[in-house]
Each structure stands twice: as structure tokens, then as C-alpha cells.
N, C-alpha and C positions, 0 to 999 in steps of 0.2 A: 406557273402560268397556266391558265385554263386552256383546254383544247377547244377547237372550233365548235364541236358538238355541245359541250357544256355551256359555252357562251351563247350559242343559239337557243338552248333550252332556257337559260336564264332570261334572255331577251323576250322569249315567248311568254314566260311566266309573268314578267313585268307587264307586258302588253295585255295579257288576260286580266291582270289586276286592274289595269287602266280601263279596260272595257267595262268591268264590273263597277268601277268607280263612276264612270260616265253614266252608265245605265241606271245607277241608283240615285243619281242627282237630278231632281226635278227641274233645275235650271239649266244644267249642262246638256242633258239628253236632247231637249228640243233644238238647242243650238247645234249640237253634233249632227242630228238628223237633217237639219236645214243645210248645213255646210256640205255634207256628204251626199245628200239626195236620197239616202236610204230610208225606207219606211221602218218603223219600230218592229213590225212583225217579220222583217227580213234580216234583222241583225244576226241571228244565229246562223243563218245560211251564209251571209256575207262574211262572217268570221272565219269560215273555212276557205275563203278565197285568198289566193296569194296577194300579199300587200295590204290587206285590210287591217291587220293588227298594227302594221307599221304606220298606217294612217291614223289609228287611234293614238299612238304615241306622238305623232306629229301634232295632233289636235291638242294634246296635253301640253306639249312643249311650246306651242304657239302663244300661250297665255301664261305668263309667269305666276300670277296669283293662283291659277288652277294647278300649275305644276307644284308649287309649294304646298298647297292644300293636299294634293294627291300624295306627295312625299311624306307629309306629316301623318296623314291618316293611315297610310299603308306601311310606314317605316322604311320606305324605299328612298335612298339618297337621290336627290335631283340629278346628280351626275350619272347615276346608273340608268336613269330614264333616257338621258341623252345618248349614252353608249348603246343602249338597246336598239 
């Protein structure tokens, strides 16, 4: 069984992948920005804030087709996204 530190690290890795996935998608990024109210030039700063990466995961999880595409493109099991 993984310890809490390694589980947290894995969750953060998945969340960073999710942020990259959203940022690289010309359809998802504007929707993400509109929902969060964050400006594109503020994403890097926001990513350092507590809770931001969890919000990225919630964004991915909120739309099953997006979740499945993220899982397929990154090789991340959908269940791992939910656990993160």
C-alpha cells in the first residue's frame, strides 16, 4: 500500500497532466477559463495556489467525454483521476 506522501505525489502528477491537457486543447481551455474566472496569463500563478490543481481535476471529472479523452491521451486510468 502506498504511503500518503507517494499518493499525494501521484495525485499532483495527474493534476499537472490534466492542466497540460486542458491548456493544450483549444476548445477546453476557453471553457475552463470561463468556469474558473482565471485569465490565461494567470494560470501559472494560480497553479501554485492551494486547491487549484484539485479544481482542474474536478473540471476533467465533470464531463465524462473529457475524462475519457484525457485518460486515453495520457494513459491515466479514469479511476486514478477520481482518486487523485
